[in-house]
GULO-296459 format. One record per residue (C-alpha): residue number from 1; residue in one letter; x, y, z. Coordinates in nm, 4 decimals. Example, Ala and Ser with C-alpha at 12.3 -4.5 7.8 and 13.67 -1.06 7.14 Angstrom:
! residues 2
NODE   pos   code          X          Y          Z
NODE     1      a     1.2300    -0.4500     0.7800
NODE     2      s     1.3670    -0.1060     0.7140
//
This chain:
! residues 246
NODE   pos   code          X          Y          Z
NODE     1      x    -0.3357    -2.1475    -2.0932
NODE     2      x    -0.5362    -2.1706    -1.7715
NODE     3      x    -0.3074    -2.4399    -1.6294
NODE     4      x    -0.0078    -2.2068    -1.6612
NODE     5      x    -0.1980    -1.9237    -1.4956
NODE     6      x    -0.2978    -2.1546    -1.2108
NODE     7      x     0.0663    -2.2536    -1.1586
NODE     8      x     0.1616    -1.8873    -1.1227
NODE     9      x    -0.1356    -1.8273    -0.8919
NODE    10      x    -0.0351    -2.1196    -0.6708
NODE    11      x     0.3200    -1.9854    -0.6511
NODE    12      x     0.1987    -1.6368    -0.5510
NODE    13      x    -0.0415    -1.7749    -0.2904
NODE    14      x     0.2302    -1.9935    -0.1383
NODE    15      x     0.4747    -1.7016    -0.1225
NODE    16      x     0.2234    -1.4695     0.0416
NODE    17      x     0.1030    -1.7396     0.2813
NODE    18      x     0.4515    -1.7524     0.4333
NODE    19      x     0.4420    -1.3806     0.5121
NODE    20      x     0.2605    -1.3867     0.8468
NODE    21      x     0.2837    -1.0105     0.8941
NODE    22      x     0.1050    -0.9562     0.5639
NODE    23      x    -0.1701    -1.2014     0.6602
NODE    24      x    -0.2199    -1.0424     1.0029
NODE    25      x    -0.2321    -0.6956     0.8440
NODE    26      x    -0.4968    -0.8074     0.5922
NODE    27      x    -0.6986    -0.9736     0.8690
NODE    28      x    -0.6931    -0.6580     1.0797
NODE    29      x    -0.8106    -0.4532     0.7810
NODE    30      x    -1.0987    -0.6959     0.7251
NODE    31      x    -1.2095    -0.6946     1.0907
NODE    32      x    -1.1550    -0.3232     1.1512
NODE    33      x    -1.4975    -0.2320     1.0096
NODE    34      x    -1.7033    -0.4760     1.2215
NODE    35      x    -1.5075    -0.3737     1.5337
NODE    36      x    -1.5728    -0.0023     1.4781
NODE    37      x    -1.9408    -0.0568     1.3952
NODE    38      x    -1.9817    -0.2683     1.7085
NODE    39      x    -1.8359     0.0114     1.9231
NODE    40      x    -2.0546     0.2719     1.7521
NODE    41      x    -2.3625     0.0522     1.8049
NODE    42      x    -2.3142     0.0898     2.1826
NODE    43      x    -2.3741     0.4653     2.1528
NODE    44      x    -2.6377     0.4830     1.8776
NODE    45      x    -2.9153     0.2631     1.7458
NODE    46      x    -2.9620     0.4640     1.4261
NODE    47      x    -2.9719     0.1922     1.1649
NODE    48      x    -2.8957     0.4349     0.8808
NODE    49      x    -2.5641     0.5309     1.0428
NODE    50      x    -2.4615     0.1708     1.1099
NODE    51      x    -2.5607     0.0527     0.7619
NODE    52      x    -2.3784     0.3437     0.6002
NODE    53      x    -2.0618     0.2630     0.7946
NODE    54      x    -2.0957    -0.1056     0.7127
NODE    55      x    -2.1201    -0.0392     0.3404
NODE    56      x    -1.8123     0.1856     0.3419
NODE    57      x    -1.5939    -0.0621     0.5331
NODE    58      x    -1.7079    -0.3458     0.3089
NODE    59      x    -1.5979    -0.1536     0.0002
NODE    60      x    -1.2618    -0.0866     0.1653
NODE    61      x    -1.2156    -0.4567     0.2479
NODE    62      x    -1.2399    -0.5432    -0.1230
NODE    63      x    -0.9360    -0.3228    -0.1862
NODE    64      x    -0.7424    -0.3982     0.1333
NODE    65      x    -0.7500    -0.7785     0.1318
NODE    66      x    -0.5011    -0.8291    -0.1506
NODE    67      x    -0.3004    -0.5080    -0.1344
NODE    68      x     0.0116    -0.6676     0.0186
NODE    69      x     0.0211    -0.9461    -0.2373
NODE    70      x    -0.0358    -0.7044    -0.5263
NODE    71      x     0.2450    -0.4832    -0.3990
NODE    72      x     0.4878    -0.7761    -0.3947
NODE    73      x     0.3628    -0.9570    -0.7065
NODE    74      x     0.5235    -0.7196    -0.9577
NODE    75      x     0.6959    -0.4241    -0.7889
NODE    76      x     0.8437    -0.6403    -0.5115
NODE    77      x     0.9707    -0.9040    -0.7536
NODE    78      x     1.1054    -0.6341    -0.9797
NODE    79      x     1.2980    -0.4832    -0.6892
NODE    80      x     1.4399    -0.8242    -0.5865
NODE    81      x     1.5310    -0.9009    -0.9508
NODE    82      x     1.3189    -1.2162    -0.9372
NODE    83      x     1.0690    -1.1014    -1.1992
NODE    84      x     1.3075    -1.1556    -1.4916
NODE    85      x     1.3707    -1.5267    -1.4150
NODE    86      x     0.9944    -1.5764    -1.3969
NODE    87      x     0.9432    -1.4075    -1.7328
NODE    88      x     1.2177    -1.6195    -1.8908
NODE    89      x     1.0084    -1.9320    -1.8326
NODE    90      x     0.8118    -2.0648    -2.1324
NODE    91      x     0.4952    -1.8890    -2.0186
NODE    92      x     0.2949    -1.6231    -2.1926
NODE    93      x     0.3161    -1.2989    -2.0019
NODE    94      x    -0.0602    -1.2653    -2.0157
NODE    95      x    -0.0874    -1.6007    -1.8368
NODE    96      x     0.1608    -1.4792    -1.5754
NODE    97      x    -0.0474    -1.1691    -1.5127
NODE    98      x    -0.3698    -1.3718    -1.5007
NODE    99      x    -0.2119    -1.6028    -1.2440
NODE   100      x    -0.1052    -1.3114    -1.0281
NODE   101      x    -0.4527    -1.1597    -1.0655
NODE   102      x    -0.6190    -1.4826    -0.9537
NODE   103      x    -0.3993    -1.4916    -0.6445
NODE   104      x    -0.4656    -1.1275    -0.5523
NODE   105      x    -0.8376    -1.1743    -0.6219
NODE   106      x    -0.8477    -1.4726    -0.3853
NODE   107      x    -0.7082    -1.2687    -0.0973
NODE   108      x    -0.9319    -0.9720    -0.1829
NODE   109      x    -1.2389    -1.1981    -0.1858
NODE   110      x    -1.1286    -1.3551     0.1436
NODE   111      x    -1.1064    -1.0066     0.2958
NODE   112      x    -1.4625    -0.9315     0.1827
NODE   113      x    -1.5980    -1.2590     0.3195
NODE   114      x    -1.4252    -1.2155     0.6572
NODE   115      x    -1.5502    -0.8575     0.6734
NODE   116      x    -1.9103    -0.9540     0.5987
NODE   117      x    -1.8941    -1.2486     0.8397
NODE   118      x    -1.7916    -1.0028     1.1104
NODE   119      x    -2.0814    -0.7724     1.0228
NODE   120      x    -2.3234    -1.0683     1.0230
NODE   121      x    -2.2232    -1.1365     1.3840
NODE   122      x    -2.2271    -0.7723     1.4942
NODE   123      x    -2.5543    -0.6781     1.3216
NODE   124      x    -2.7251    -1.0188     1.3608
NODE   125      x    -2.8132    -1.0227     0.9908
NODE   126      x    -2.6639    -1.3314     0.8179
NODE   127      x    -2.9012    -1.3407     0.5189
NODE   128      x    -2.8422    -0.9823     0.3954
NODE   129      x    -2.4683    -1.0430     0.4338
NODE   130      x    -2.4899    -1.3446     0.2053
NODE   131      x    -2.6607    -1.1285    -0.0574
NODE   132      x    -2.4054    -0.8541     0.0006
NODE   133      x    -2.1215    -1.0954    -0.0738
NODE   134      x    -2.2722    -1.1667    -0.4152
NODE   135      x    -2.2664    -0.7944    -0.4922
NODE   136      x    -1.9221    -0.7090    -0.3560
NODE   137      x    -1.7137    -1.0077    -0.4715
NODE   138      x    -1.6953    -0.8796    -0.8335
NODE   139      x    -1.5510    -0.5588    -0.6893
NODE   140      x    -1.2670    -0.7673    -0.5428
NODE   141      x    -1.1788    -0.8759    -0.8981
NODE   142      x    -1.1722    -0.5134    -1.0124
NODE   143      x    -0.9619    -0.4075    -0.7155
NODE   144      x    -0.7090    -0.6845    -0.7806
NODE   145      x    -0.6697    -0.5853    -1.1467
NODE   146      x    -0.6299    -0.2182    -1.0609
NODE   147      x    -0.3740    -0.2919    -0.7904
NODE   148      x    -0.1658    -0.5062    -1.0261
NODE   149      x    -0.1717    -0.2337    -1.2917
NODE   150      x    -0.0400     0.0168    -1.0377
NODE   151      x     0.2205    -0.2344    -0.9195
NODE   152      x     0.3565    -0.2682    -1.2738
NODE   153      x     0.4111     0.1079    -1.2813
NODE   154      x     0.6226     0.1041    -0.9645
NODE   155      x     0.9938     0.0271    -0.9463
NODE   156      x     1.0049    -0.0830    -0.5825
NODE   157      x     0.7777    -0.2279    -0.3165
NODE   158      x     0.7953     0.0910    -0.1109
NODE   159      x     0.6700     0.2982    -0.4033
NODE   160      x     0.3925     0.0476    -0.4706
NODE   161      x     0.2946     0.0543    -0.1024
NODE   162      x     0.2537     0.4306    -0.1179
NODE   163      x     0.0244     0.4299    -0.4207
NODE   164      x    -0.1735     0.1206    -0.3219
NODE   165      x    -0.2339     0.2616     0.0253
NODE   166      x    -0.3790     0.5714    -0.1385
NODE   167      x    -0.5966     0.3503    -0.3611
NODE   168      x    -0.7544     0.1891    -0.0533
NODE   169      x    -0.8880     0.5307     0.0503
NODE   170      x    -1.0716     0.5880    -0.2800
NODE   171      x    -1.3715     0.3631    -0.1998
NODE   172      x    -1.3773     0.5119     0.1506
NODE   173      x    -1.3953     0.8660     0.0135
NODE   174      x    -1.6649     0.7736    -0.2394
NODE   175      x    -1.8614     0.5814     0.0220
NODE   176      x    -1.8470     0.8525     0.2864
NODE   177      x    -1.9538     1.1147     0.0339
NODE   178      x    -2.2571     0.9044    -0.0545
NODE   179      x    -2.3413     0.8559     0.3148
NODE   180      x    -2.3288     1.2252     0.4083
NODE   181      x    -2.4281     1.3761     0.0711
NODE   182      x    -2.6543     1.1204    -0.0992
NODE   183      x    -2.6765     1.1643    -0.4748
NODE   184      x    -3.0173     1.2016    -0.6327
NODE   185      x    -3.1362     0.8637    -0.7623
NODE   186      x    -3.0364     0.7969    -1.1227
NODE   187      x    -3.0571     0.4609    -1.2946
NODE   188      x    -2.6995     0.4677    -1.4252
NODE   189      x    -2.5553     0.5053    -1.0736
NODE   190      x    -2.6655     0.1490    -0.9974
NODE   191      x    -2.4274     0.0172    -1.2662
NODE   192      x    -2.1222     0.2196    -1.1618
NODE   193      x    -1.8552     0.0089    -0.9844
NODE   194      x    -1.7964     0.0965    -0.6176
NODE   195      x    -2.0965     0.3314    -0.5972
NODE   196      x    -2.3311     0.0670    -0.7371
NODE   197      x    -2.2087    -0.1883    -0.4840
NODE   198      x    -2.2654     0.0576    -0.2010
NODE   199      x    -2.6205     0.1311    -0.3133
NODE   200      x    -2.6979    -0.2409    -0.3340
NODE   201      x    -2.5503    -0.3037     0.0104
NODE   202      x    -2.7657    -0.0328     0.1637
NODE   203      x    -3.0786    -0.1553    -0.0174
NODE   204      x    -3.0333    -0.5108     0.1033
NODE   205      x    -2.9626    -0.4065     0.4609
NODE   206      x    -3.2788    -0.1942     0.4547
NODE   207      x    -3.4670    -0.4964     0.3139
NODE   208      x    -3.5485    -0.2958     0.0010
NODE   209      x    -3.6021    -0.4968    -0.3190
NODE   210      x    -3.3160    -0.5104    -0.5705
NODE   211      x    -3.3958    -0.6266    -0.9213
NODE   212      x    -3.2012    -0.9216    -1.0585
NODE   213      x    -3.1330    -0.7296    -1.3804
NODE   214      x    -2.9797    -0.4445    -1.1837
NODE   215      x    -2.7564    -0.6761    -0.9777
NODE   216      x    -2.6527    -0.8771    -1.2847
NODE   217      x    -2.5811    -0.5606    -1.4808
NODE   218      x    -2.3581    -0.4218    -1.2069
NODE   219      x    -2.1747    -0.7540    -1.1885
NODE   220      x    -2.1173    -0.7553    -1.5660
NODE   221      x    -1.9979    -0.3940    -1.5772
NODE   222      x    -1.7606    -0.4515    -1.2851
NODE   223      x    -1.6264    -0.7718    -1.4402
NODE   224      x    -1.5764    -0.6043    -1.7778
NODE   225      x    -1.3867    -0.3172    -1.6155
NODE   226      x    -1.1674    -0.5685    -1.4303
NODE   227      x    -1.0817    -0.7518    -1.7551
NODE   228      x    -0.9966    -0.4279    -1.9361
NODE   229      x    -0.7650    -0.3168    -1.6564
NODE   230      x    -0.6097    -0.6633    -1.6390
NODE   231      x    -0.5395    -0.6513    -2.0129
NODE   232      x    -0.3690    -0.3138    -1.9660
NODE   233      x    -0.1529    -0.4646    -1.6904
NODE   234      x    -0.0639    -0.7627    -1.9137
NODE   235      x     0.0381    -0.5271    -2.1958
NODE   236      x     0.2463    -0.3314    -1.9479
NODE   237      x     0.4296    -0.6530    -1.8600
NODE   238      x     0.5426    -0.6817    -2.2239
NODE   239      x     0.7546    -0.3658    -2.2009
NODE   240      x     1.1337    -0.3879    -2.1702
NODE   241      x     1.1608    -0.1613    -1.8661
NODE   242      x     0.9442    -0.4041    -1.6730
NODE   243      x     1.1483    -0.7051    -1.7827
NODE   244      x     1.4910    -0.5586    -1.7107
NODE   245      x     1.3961    -0.3201    -1.4325
NODE   246      x     1.5513    -0.0109    -1.5958
//
C-alpha cells in the first residue's frame, strides 16, 4: 500500500536528514557544476562549450543527489543488522523498496533542482532551466532505482560506496563523449535515457524547438526503465541472503 511506502520513505528521509556530512556532500556535488562553469565562463564565451558542460553536470547531479542515501538504505542497514528488524514488520517488501526509492528519488530530484538553479544564476537563463528540470527529473527516478538495485547487491556500505561512486561517472562519460564526439542524429537517440536528456538540454539552451511528443516519449521510456529496475530491486529484497545478511 502507498501509505506503508510513505512511512518507510519518511523514515529514510528523517535518518538521512540527520547526517549533516551526507547533506553537505550532496550539496557540493550539486553546486560543483555551476561553480566550474562560472569559472570557465571567465576565460571563454563559447556558448557551445558552456552548454555542453552544463548538460554533463546536470546529468551527474541526477545520480549524485541521492547516492549517500541509496548506499545506506540497503547495504548500510544490512551491515548494521537493522534491515532484518525492518523486514520483520508487517509490510510487503515491495512497499519497503518503493518507500526507499521515493526517499532516494526526493534527494536526487533536489540535487537536480539545486544544480539547475545554480546554472540559471550563472548563465542568466531561468526559463530554459525550468524546461530542463522537466526533462531531467525523470532521470532522477531512474538513477534512484538503479542505485538501490546496486545497494541490494552489496554486503556493506563501503562496498556500495565503491560501486555507486563508479555509477556517478557513467553519465559523465556518456555526456563528455557526446560533447566531443557528437553522434549523427537518429530519432531513437532522443528516447534513450541519459543521452536523450542531454540532447534535450542542449536543444533548449540553444533555443531550438523540442516536440512535445519527443519530450513525453523520453519521459515515458525513462519512467518505464525506472519501474523495471525498481521491480528487480524489490525481487532481490525477497532473497534470504538479503534478509539474513549471509
